[in-house]
C-alpha positions as CSV (number, residue, x, y, z in Angstrom):
1,M,104.4,94.1,91.3
2,W,101.0,95.8,91.6
3,R,98.7,96.3,88.6
4,T,100.0,93.3,86.6
5,G,96.7,91.4,86.6
6,S,97.4,89.6,89.9
7,T,93.8,90.2,91.3
8,F,92.3,88.9,88.0
9,L,94.4,85.8,88.1
10,F,93.7,85.3,91.8
11,N,90.0,85.3,91.1
12,A,90.4,82.9,88.2
13,F,92.0,80.4,90.6
14,R,89.7,81.2,93.5
15,N,86.7,80.2,91.4
16,Q,88.1,76.7,91.2
17,D,87.3,74.7,94.4
18,S,90.5,72.7,94.3
19,Y,92.6,75.7,95.2
20,L,93.1,77.6,98.5
21,C,94.2,81.1,97.3
22,F,96.4,83.3,99.4
23,Y,96.0,86.8,98.1
24,E,98.9,89.1,98.7
25,P,100.4,86.9,101.4
26,F,103.0,89.7,102.2
27,H,100.3,92.4,102.7
28,E,100.8,94.2,106.0
29,Y,97.1,93.7,106.8
30,I,97.6,90.0,107.4
31,G,99.6,90.6,110.6
32,S,96.5,92.3,112.2
33,K,93.2,90.6,112.9
34,R,91.6,94.0,113.2
35,A,92.8,95.1,109.8
36,L,91.7,91.8,108.2
37,A,88.2,92.3,109.7
38,R,88.0,95.9,108.5
39,E,89.2,94.8,105.0
40,R,86.5,92.1,104.9
41,E,83.8,94.7,105.4
42,Q,85.2,97.1,102.8
43,A,86.1,94.5,100.1
44,E,83.4,95.5,97.6
45,I,84.2,99.3,98.0
46,R,87.9,98.7,97.5
47,A,87.4,96.5,94.4
48,A,85.4,99.3,92.7
49,R,88.0,102.0,93.6
50,L,91.0,100.0,92.4
51,R,89.2,98.7,89.2
52,H,89.6,95.1,90.4
53,P,87.3,92.3,89.5
54,V,84.6,92.1,92.1
55,G,84.7,88.7,93.9
56,A,82.5,87.2,96.5
57,G,83.8,88.3,99.9
58,S,87.2,89.4,101.1
59,N,90.3,88.7,98.9
60,F,92.0,87.6,102.2
61,Y,89.4,84.9,102.8
62,A,92.1,82.2,103.2
63,F,93.2,84.0,106.4
64,H,89.8,84.3,108.0
65,S,89.3,80.7,109.2
66,Q,89.8,80.0,112.9
67,D,92.8,77.8,112.3
68,A,94.4,80.4,110.0
69,Q,93.9,83.1,112.6
70,R,95.5,80.8,115.1
71,D,98.4,79.3,113.0
72,L,99.3,81.9,110.3
73,I,98.6,85.4,111.5
74,P,100.9,85.2,114.6
75,I,103.9,84.2,112.4
76,F,103.3,86.8,109.7
77,P,106.7,88.3,108.7
78,Y,106.3,92.0,108.5
79,E,109.7,92.4,106.9
80,A,108.3,90.7,103.8
81,S,106.0,93.6,103.1
82,V,108.6,96.3,102.6
83,R,112.1,95.7,104.1
84,C,112.9,92.4,102.2
85,V,111.0,93.0,99.0
86,L,114.2,94.0,97.1
87,N,116.4,91.8,99.3
88,K,116.5,88.1,100.2
89,P,113.6,86.8,102.2
90,S,114.1,86.2,105.9
91,K,114.0,82.7,107.5
92,R,110.7,83.8,109.0
93,T,109.3,84.5,105.6
94,V,110.2,81.1,104.2
95,A,108.7,79.4,107.3
96,Y,105.5,81.5,107.0
97,I,105.1,80.5,103.3
98,K,105.7,76.8,104.2
99,A,103.1,77.1,107.0
100,C,100.5,78.5,104.5
101,Q,101.3,75.7,102.1
102,E,100.7,73.1,104.8
103,H,97.5,74.9,105.9
104,A,96.2,74.4,102.3
105,F,97.2,70.7,102.2
106,E,95.5,70.1,105.5
107,H,92.2,71.4,104.0
108,G,92.7,69.1,101.0
109,K,93.5,72.1,98.7
110,T,96.3,73.1,96.3
111,P,97.8,76.4,97.5
112,F,97.9,79.3,95.2
113,F,99.9,82.4,96.2
114,G,99.2,85.7,94.4
115,F,102.2,87.9,95.2
116,C,102.4,91.6,94.4
117,R,105.6,92.2,96.2
118,S,107.8,89.2,95.9
119,G,110.5,91.3,94.3
120,T,113.9,89.7,94.6
121,Q,112.6,87.4,97.3
122,T,111.3,85.1,94.5
123,P,114.3,82.8,93.8
124,K,114.5,81.8,97.5
125,L,110.8,81.1,97.7
126,K,110.7,79.0,94.5
127,G,111.1,75.7,96.2
128,V,108.4,76.4,98.8
129,D,105.6,78.6,97.4
130,A,104.2,76.4,94.6
131,A,105.1,73.7,92.1
132,V,104.7,76.1,89.2
133,H,105.9,79.7,89.2
134,I,103.8,82.1,87.1
135,H,105.4,85.4,86.4
136,L,102.9,88.2,85.7
137,W,104.2,91.4,84.2
138,R,103.2,94.2,81.9
139,E,104.8,96.9,79.9
140,P,106.4,99.4,82.3
141,R,104.9,102.6,80.8
142,T,101.3,101.4,81.0
143,Q,101.9,99.8,84.4
144,F,103.3,103.1,85.7
145,A,100.3,105.0,84.4
146,S,98.1,102.4,86.0
147,Y,99.6,103.3,89.4
148,D,97.5,106.4,89.0
149,W,99.7,108.8,91.0
150,P,98.7,111.0,92.8
151,N,95.1,109.8,93.0
152,N,96.4,106.5,94.4
153,R,98.9,107.1,97.3
154,Y,99.7,103.5,98.0
155,F,101.3,101.8,95.0
156,L,104.1,104.3,94.2
157,P,104.9,105.4,97.8
158,Q,105.2,101.7,98.8
159,T,107.4,101.0,95.7
160,I,109.8,103.8,96.8
161,A,109.8,102.4,100.3
162,Q,110.9,99.0,99.0
163,L,113.6,100.7,97.0
164,C,114.9,102.6,100.1
165,H,115.3,99.4,101.9
166,S,117.2,97.6,99.2
167,R,120.7,97.0,100.5
168,K,122.0,96.6,97.0
169,L,120.4,99.6,95.3
170,H,119.7,102.5,97.7
171,H,123.4,103.3,98.3
172,H,123.7,104.1,94.6
173,L,120.8,106.5,94.3
174,D,123.0,109.6,94.6
175,R,124.7,108.5,91.4
176,F,121.4,107.9,89.6
177,P,121.2,109.5,86.1
178,V,118.0,111.5,87.0
179,K,118.4,114.1,89.6
180,L,116.8,112.9,92.9
181,Q,116.4,114.0,96.4
182,P,119.6,113.7,98.5
183,R,120.4,110.2,99.6
184,E,120.0,111.0,103.2
185,H,116.2,111.3,102.6
186,F,116.2,107.6,101.6
187,R,118.3,106.7,104.6
188,R,115.8,108.4,106.8
189,A,113.0,106.3,105.2
190,I,114.7,103.2,106.6
191,S,114.3,104.4,110.1
192,F,110.5,104.1,110.1
193,R,109.2,100.8,111.5
194,R,105.5,101.3,110.9
195,Y,103.6,101.4,107.7
196,E,101.7,104.7,108.1
197,P,104.7,107.1,108.8
198,L,106.8,105.4,106.2
199,N,104.1,105.8,103.5
200,A,103.6,109.4,104.5
201,Y,107.3,110.1,104.2
202,T,107.8,108.4,100.8
203,T,104.6,110.3,99.6
204,R,106.3,113.6,100.5
205,L,109.4,112.5,98.6
206,L,107.4,111.7,95.5
207,E,105.6,115.1,95.7
208,A,108.9,116.9,95.6
209,I,110.2,115.3,92.4
210,S,109.2,115.4,88.8
211,P,107.1,112.8,86.8
212,A,110.3,111.8,85.0
213,E,112.1,111.2,88.3
214,R,109.2,109.2,89.6
215,Y,109.2,107.0,86.5
216,A,113.0,106.5,86.8
217,L,112.5,105.1,90.3
218,F,109.6,103.0,89.3
219,Y,111.5,101.6,86.3
220,L,114.5,100.7,88.4
221,V,112.3,98.5,90.6
222,W,110.5,97.1,87.5
223,L,113.7,96.0,86.0
224,V,115.1,94.4,89.1
225,S,111.9,92.6,90.0
226,R,111.4,91.3,86.4
227,E,114.9,90.0,86.2
228,S,114.6,88.2,89.5
229,A,111.2,86.6,88.6
230,S,112.0,85.7,85.0
231,H,115.0,83.6,86.1
232,V,112.7,81.1,88.0
233,A,109.4,81.5,86.1
234,D,107.8,78.4,84.6
235,V,105.1,80.5,82.9
236,S,105.4,84.2,81.9
237,I,102.2,86.2,81.3
238,N,102.2,89.7,79.9
239,L,98.9,91.2,80.9
240,D,98.9,93.7,78.0
241,A,99.5,91.0,75.4
242,L,97.1,88.5,77.0
243,R,94.2,90.8,76.3
244,S,94.5,90.1,72.5
245,D,96.4,86.8,72.5
246,H,93.5,84.4,72.7
247,Q,95.7,81.4,71.9
248,Q,97.9,82.0,74.9
249,R,94.9,82.6,77.1
250,E,93.4,79.3,76.1
251,A,96.7,77.5,76.7
252,I,96.9,78.9,80.2
253,E,93.2,78.1,80.9
254,A,93.9,74.5,79.8
255,L,97.1,74.2,81.8
256,F,95.6,75.2,85.1
257,S,91.9,74.4,84.5
258,I,90.8,78.0,85.1
259,N,88.5,80.4,83.3
260,M,89.9,83.8,82.3
261,D,86.8,85.4,80.8
262,G,86.4,89.1,81.5
263,L,89.9,90.3,80.8
264,S,88.8,93.3,78.7
265,A,89.9,96.4,80.5
266,Q,92.2,98.7,78.4
267,P,95.5,100.0,79.7
268,R,95.8,103.6,80.8
269,Q,97.6,105.9,78.4
270,A,101.2,106.8,79.1
271,D,102.1,110.3,80.2
272,P,103.1,112.2,77.0
273,S,105.2,114.6,79.1
274,I,107.7,111.9,80.0
275,D,110.6,111.0,77.7
276,Y,110.4,107.3,78.5
277,S,113.0,106.1,76.0
278,V,115.7,108.4,77.4
279,I,115.0,107.5,81.0
280,E,114.8,103.8,80.4
281,K,118.2,103.8,78.7
282,Q,119.8,105.8,81.5
283,V,118.3,103.5,84.2
284,E,119.4,100.4,82.3
285,S,122.9,101.8,82.0
286,Q,123.1,102.7,85.7
287,L,121.7,99.3,86.7
288,A,124.4,97.5,84.6
289,H,127.0,99.7,86.4
290,F,125.6,98.5,89.8
291,K,126.2,94.9,88.9
């Protein structure tokens, strides 16, 4: 998920010449040469706005080479950005990741994939994305605060869009313990095929519900994503704990030959108006019922 330290870890690997790092390989920009070019120009501005570490050049640098533009962008699976995040990956998605992997090998590099929306696609990608699976996560309350709604209108609307497309979960939303918008609104979200109108629609849904309801939806996705990733993870990293756990940080640095200096930002404070414990218990209970 977003705001778990994925950009920080990406830069730690990117700074090692032996890796070719694919940042957010399921990001919708990757399917558009024009969007990638625009992103490259605005990289430093975006890094400051999102409080990301400032790296040299575009985060999507692995997709800017001539052969990447020829071989990878045309086969980008748009369904991996939203529709399949909380479902199984499509065959196109698996083929695309394998192609990225081969692209790195052809350049004499070890591929590193920094996912922010692998969701429940993770187990099926385990055998093709990398030899080692690193699961990045953080405490849900501080992560939710870090989504910075409504100032940031990407992270939470996109999370809700992923939930709307979950074949397993969205049918149960009308039985959710926290009062939500009627389920037909979520059905309508599935009808959008382009990023912009879908994001605008889920933004309006979020504006119409309370902070507690927003957290309930976020927490549902957090639980499902964490459970899926933890089953296949070789290494689990809690960003909030890593800030103070110097022993674990040194062990990770030694394992991957990377440098993790600079991890000093403090997490945002949780919203005191939300009764987190009650909501979490309700969501956990309902999720157990889904199963």
